[in-house]
N, C-alpha and C positions, 0 to 999 in steps of 0.2 A: 690582407688576404683572407678569404673565407676558409673556414676549416672544412674537412671532409664531411662532417655532420651537417654543417650549414649548406654545403653544396647538395647533399642528399635531400634536405628539406626543399631546396629549390627545384629539384627534379619532380616533385609531386604535381607541378603545374606544366610539365613538359607535354607538348602536343602528341608525342608518340605514346599510345596507351601501354605498350610493353615496358617502356622506361618508367612511366608513372606507376605501373603495377609493382615493379621491382623496388622502386624507391619507397613507396608507401608501406610495403610489407616489411622492409627492413627498419622502418621508423617506429613501428608499433612498440617495441620494448622501451624506446626513449620517451614515450608518452607518460611513463611513470618515473623515469629516472632523470631525464634532462628536459623538463617541461619548458624551461626558459627559451629553448631554441624555437619553439612554436609561437612565442610571443614577440618575435622580432618584427621590426617595421610595422608597429602598431597592429599586431596580430594578423599580419598578412598571411602567414601559413594557415591559420585557423580559417580565414576566409576561403582559402583554396580547399581546405578539408570539407567545408560545408558544401562547396560546389561538387566535390568528388563523391558525395553521398548519392548523387544522381548518375554516377558513372557505372561501368560494368559491375556486376554483382560482387565479384571478388575484390575489386578496388573499393567499392562502396563499403564492403565488410570491414576492410582495414581502416578506412576513414572513420567509420563509426566507432570501431575499437579505440582509436586515438581520441576522438571527441569525447567518448564516455570517460576516459581517463583524465582528459584535460579539464573537464567541467568541474573537477574538484577545486580548481582555481577560480576565485570569485570574479576576476576580470574576464576570464574566458566564459564563465557561466553567464554573466550579464551580456557579453557580446553575442553569444549564441541564442540565449533565451529572449532577446529583444529583437531578433531578426524575423520579422513577420513573414517574409517570403520563404525563409528556411522552415519556419514552423508550419506553414501551409503545406510545404512539401512533405515534412515528416508525418503530419496527420493524414495526408492523402495516400501516402505509401503504406503506412502501418495497417490501414483497413483493407488493403488489396489482398484478396484471398491467396494470391500466388507470390506475395512479396517474400523473397528469400531471406531478407535481413530483418524480419518483423520483430524478432525477440531483441535484437540489438537496438532497434528503434525504441522498443519499450524500455530498455535499460537507460537509453539516453533521456527519454522522457522522465524517468524516475529521478534523474539528476536535475533536469530542467525544472521539475516541479518544486525544487527547493528555492528557486528564485521567487521573491515575493510577488512579482508581477504575474506569476503563473496563474493566479486566481482569475485572470482574464480568460482562461480556458473555458470558463463557464459560458461566455458569450460567443465562443467560436462556433461556426456552422460550416458544413460542407455536405455535399450530396453523399449519401451512404450507398455502398454496393448493394445490389438487390439481395445477394446471398446473406447479408448481415441482418436484414429485417429490422433496421433501426430507423430513426428519423434523422433530421439534419443537424442535431446537436452533437458536437464532437464528444462531449462527456458521455452522452448516451451511447455513442458508437464505441467508445473505449470500454464502457461497462458491458455492452453486448459482446465485444471481442473477448473480454475476460471470461465471461460466462460460457459463451458458445464455442470459444476457441481453445479451451483447455485440452491438453494432450493431443494437439494436432487436429482437432475436429473441424476447424474452419480453414486453417492453413497448415498443411502437413509438415511445414518446416518451423512451426512456432507453437509455444504453449501459452504465451502472454502472461506468465506468472508475475513478471516484474511490474505489470500494471497495478498490482496490489500496493506497491510502494508509491506509485503515482497517486492513488486514491488516499493513502495515508498522509502524504505531505499536503495534498490539496485540502484535506479535511481540517487542517489547522485554521483555515479561513472560514469565518462565520457564514458568508454567503454561499460557500460550497457545501458546508454542513447542511444548510437548508435544502440544497439540491438533493443530497443523499436521503433526506427525510420527507421529500415531497413526491407524491404520486405523479408519474409522468403521463401526459395525455396520450402519447402514441401507443402505449401498451397497458396503461392503467396500473402500473406496478411501482411501488416505492423502491428506489434503487438499493437502499440498504438491505432489503429483503433478498436481493439477488446475491449479495455478498455473504450474508450470514451462513449460508450452507457450506462455506469453505472453511469454517473454523476447525474442522477436523480433516482437512485435505492432506494428502501425502506430501505436498510441497511445503517445505519450511517457509519459503518466500511468500506463498499465498497466505498461509496461516498467520504469519507475522504481520503482513500488510493489512489483511482484513481485520485482525484483532485491533490494530492501532486505529483503523478507520472507524470501527464501531465505538471504540473508547472516545475518540475525538468528537464523534457525533453526539455522544452522551453528555457533552457539555451544554447541549441545548435543553435546558430544564423544561421548557414548555412542551417539548416532544416526549417527555418521559411516559405519559399515559399511553402513547402510541407504542413506545418501546416495550411496555409491559403487557399490552393488550394481546390476547390470543388471536384476535381478529385483525390486528394490524401488523406491527413488526414482530412481536412475540419473540423477543431476543433472549429471554432467560435460558431456555433449553440449550441454545447454541453457545452460550457463555459457560454454563455449568458443566456440560458434557466434556469439554476439553480439559477441565481441571479435576475431573473425577476419575479415580482409578477403580480397581477391582475389590476394594475393601468392603467388608460386610457391615451393615448397620443393624441396629435393633429394629424389630418389627415396628414399634411405635414411631421410630424416626422415619423409616422407609415409607410407611403408609401415607404420610403427609407430603412427601416429595412429589415433584412433577412426575407425571406418568413416564416421560422419557428416561428418567433416572431410576426407575423402580426395578426394571428387569434387565440389568446390564449383564453381558456375558462374563464368564469368569476370567477371560483373557483381556478384559478392558484395561487400557492403559491411559494415564493422563498424558498431556502433551509433554514431549521430551525437552522442549525449549523452555527454560525457566522464565525467560523474559516475556514469553507469550502468556504463561500462567499469571505472572505479575500484572500484565496488561488487563487480562480478563477480571482479575480480582479488583483492580482499580476501577474498571467499568462498573462492577457491581456496587462499589462504594459510591460512585457518582450517582447511580440509580437509587441510592438511599437518601438523596437530597430531599425528596418529598416524603411526607408522612405516609402517603399511599404506597410508595416504593418500599419503605421500611416494613410496613405491615404485610405486604405481599411476600417479601422475602422471609419473614418470620412464619407466615402461613404455610409456605411451601418448603419449610425446613432447610434453608440455605446454610444455617450455622454448622450442622454436622459435616457438610462437605468441606467447608472452610477449615473446620477443626482438623480434619484428616489431611487436607492439603498442607496445612501448617506443620503437621507432625511428620509428613512423609517427604516433603520437598526441602532439601537442604540448600537453601538460598536466602541470603539476607534480605534481598529486595522482596521476595515472595513473603517471607516471614513478617516483614514490616507492613506490607499491604494487607495480609490476613489480620494482623493485630488491629489495624485501623478499622477494618470492616467489622470485626467481632465487637469492638468497643461500641460501634453504632448499633448493631443488632441487639446487643445484650443490655444496653442501658435503658433506663426509664425514659418515656417520651417527655420532651421539653418543648418550649416554643420553637418554631421553625428557625433554623440557623443555616440556611442554604449556602450563603456566600462563604463562610469560613470553611465548610467542608469541601467546596469546589476548589478553594485556594490550596488545599493540601495536596492536590494532584495536578501534575503538569500535562499539557497536551503531548501526545506522542508524535515523534517524527523519526524517520530512519536515521540512526546514529551515524552511519557512514555512507559516504557517496559510493555509488556502484563503480567498480573497476573490473577490467577484464585482464 
């Protein structure tokens, strides 16, 4: 005899939309506490949930909430992430300017991006809405959604912050790191330059995902000249500003710093999230892999900023990251040792799956 909970799961496929709505709303809490009930009959309930994402907005909302929670299970993650028709629906819906569940779709994509096969997103194409002003590349569309859609500017019901986690996880793959570093033909812009402006955004989610994406992209050593060039990506100001507070420096120290760091307001605060600070310091360390990178950081006086960060941020991870960078900046030049330095730092990925 099926239990009441099993019967409730069965009702999400009921032909009556009112019954479906009541059943799925009541099942949301169980998607974090009794996940096994959704894996019955070879994941048949999950199959129904994927279908319900196309249902009425409220039913779709609950279905997405459940799928977001369930994709913490590797079996469910693979089952959902390998469903081409479902992915096609997710991508076509998320770019629609009036999609009511766009942020939940972004959260689901943040989890699906953890699946190794998600690097195939790079090849996905679909027609873009005219309002988005993008080309047919799904990655470019997600990038433009993230930039143009913040704070409800594109879709009044969405801020698309969680796409930052999508970019962070996708950037673990070398081929997608190349995407972030390559000028796109449709607008002539390097995608990473669209992200860098969010390193001091009010959203913790945006800042964290963007910081990790920048760090992961910095594993591409041949791109370091572009990272450091003022006419290309010019990443240094956008990494240094979040880790800089309102401390005062000697005139001699300040004069050599980047112009963006010389006239900071007295109420300037460094990032409140120590994991983000650590990520930025590790990015700086990656950018010292080449002699040119080390010389530039010495030239623009990065050391005093790291010294103050080390002194004022009480966090073991930050302290260790600062120590590694200082050792590189302060030691005498020796023959290139790029590979050992890279191995000291791991690529970033979102530590936890998104849950609602």
